[in-house]
N, C-alpha and C positions, 0 to 999 in steps of 0.2 A: 570767215567764221560765222556760223549761224547764230541767231539770237538764243536758241536753246543751249548751244554749246557754251556761249558766253555766260548765260545764267548758271549753268552747271559749274563753270569755273569760279564764278562769284560765290556760290554756295560752298564749294570746296575750300576756297580761301577763308571763309568764315570759320570753318572747323579745323583749319590748319593742314589741309591735305594738298598735295601737289595738284596743279591744274590739269595734269594728264591722268590723274587717278581715275580709274573706271572699274566698276564691278558689273556683274550681269544685269542688275536692275538699272543702273545708270545707263548702260549701253542700250537697253531696250527703250528707255525714255528718249535718249538722244537720237537713236535711229528712227524712231517714230515721230520725231519733232514734236514731242508732247508739251502742250501748254501747261501741264501739271507742274512742270519744273519751276515755273515762276511762282505758282501758289505755294509749293513746298518751301521755296526760299523765303517768301514773305511770312509764311506761318512759322518757320523755324526761327527767323530773326525776331519774331514777336515774342518768343519764349522768355526773352530777357527783360521784359517790361511788365509791370503790373502796378495798378494803383493800390493794391491791397497786400502785396508781398514785397519785401525788400529784394534788391538784386541778388544778395547773398542767398535769401530763401528760394528765389526762383532757380538759381543755379544748383542748390542742394536738392530741391525736389527733382529737377531734371537729372541730376546725378543718380539719385536713388532709382529712377525709372530706367536709365541707361544700364545700371548694374542689374536691375531686375530682368531686363531684356537681354542680358549677356551681350551687349554691344560694345565691343572694344573701342571703336572709333569715338563713339559718343561718350563713353565712360572717361576716356582720356581728356576729351574736350571739356566736359562739364567738371571734372576734377580741377582742371586748370582754371576754369571760370569761377568755380567756388572759391578757390584760394585767392584769385585776383579780386574778388568781391568781399574778402575779409574772413572767409571761413578758416578755421584752424584745422590741423591734421586730425584732431579729435572729432570735429564736426563732419569732416569728409568720411572718416571711418564709420561714424554713426549712420550717415546716409547709406553707405554700403551695407552695414549691418542690418539696417532697417529693411532693405530690399530682401536680404536673405531670410530674416526672421519672418517677414510677412509672406514670403513664398511658402514657408512652412505652415503658418497660420491659415493662409488662404486655402491650401489643399485640405488641411485638417477640418477647419470649420465649414468649408463648402461641403465636404463629405457629410458632416453631421446634419447640415441643413438639407442637403439633397435626400438623405434617407428618411429624415423626419422621425426617426425612432428615438423614443425617450431613453432607451437602454444606452445608446451611445453618448448621451449627455451625462449619464451617471458614471461612466467609466473615466477615471482620472486621465488627463491628457498625457502626463508624464513628459512634458517638454519644458525646457528652460527658456525663460523670457526676461531675464534680468535687465536686458538692454532697455526695456520699456519702463522699468521702475523709477529710474532717475536719469533721464537722458540729458546729455550735455547741451543739446540744442533747445532744451525746455520741453515740458510735457505737451503743451499745445502744438508746437511745431512738429514734434515727433509724431503726434497723432495725425497731423496734416499729411506728413510724408507717408504714414501708414495707410491713410485713406487713399492717397493717390496710387500707391502700389496695389492696394486691394481693388481699386477700380480697374486698373489695367489687367489684373489677374481674374477679374470677373467674380469676386466673392461678395454676393449681395449681403450676407450676414455681417461680414467684416466692414463693408462700406457703411452700412447703417449704424453699426456699433461705434465706429470711429467718428462718423459725422455727429452722432449724438454727444460723444465725449468732447469733441472739438467745440461744439456750440455751448456745451456746459462749462467749458473753460473760458468762455467769453469771446471766442472768435466769431467772426461774421460769416454769413453764407457766401459773401463775395470772396473771402479768402479760400473757402472750400472750392468754390467754382473755379477760381484762377489756378489752384493747385491741380485740379482735374484737367483743366484746359492744357496746362503745361505737360501733364502726363500723356495726354492724347497726342499732342504735337511731337513730343520726343519719341513716342511709339511709332508714329507715322514716319518721321524722319529716319528712324532706325530700319525701316523696310528698304530704304534707298542708300543710306550711308552706313556701311558695315565693313 
């Protein structure tokens, strides 16, 4: 067995997939004996640690990104991780809801930002966002998940607004940075594990 195949199997074991599981992308990496597989495994396993986020928060941020990215494998994995780290069913549902709500907001506000027309800022949005008003995970953490999803979705206006809100609620830039780091790693892993 090659070192690459062994590393793939170790990564698959982490997410609870059978050692023989392969998809098109894993097959390409394995056939090409890609050194990237080792980096991917190390990056992915690092999502579970942060000096600035609890393990539960890391798992919930990762879950919201997996849901946002419509990745079944990682959604199931991070749902399980979230629960194992102390998240309630309500916390898990909120992470999923956050991904959906921010997908809406990111499209809508990115449109407003791209056009730069005052008229579009004057027309009422007419979208419901009650989830944001009193989140079960707390306002600061919900804003943190919102920022992470917005970063993945590429909405500059939303990223800036959520970052300002988070810092205004007393969070540190290190918490923001770690949430975005987790979002980037989960997005990267989702290109290979799906």
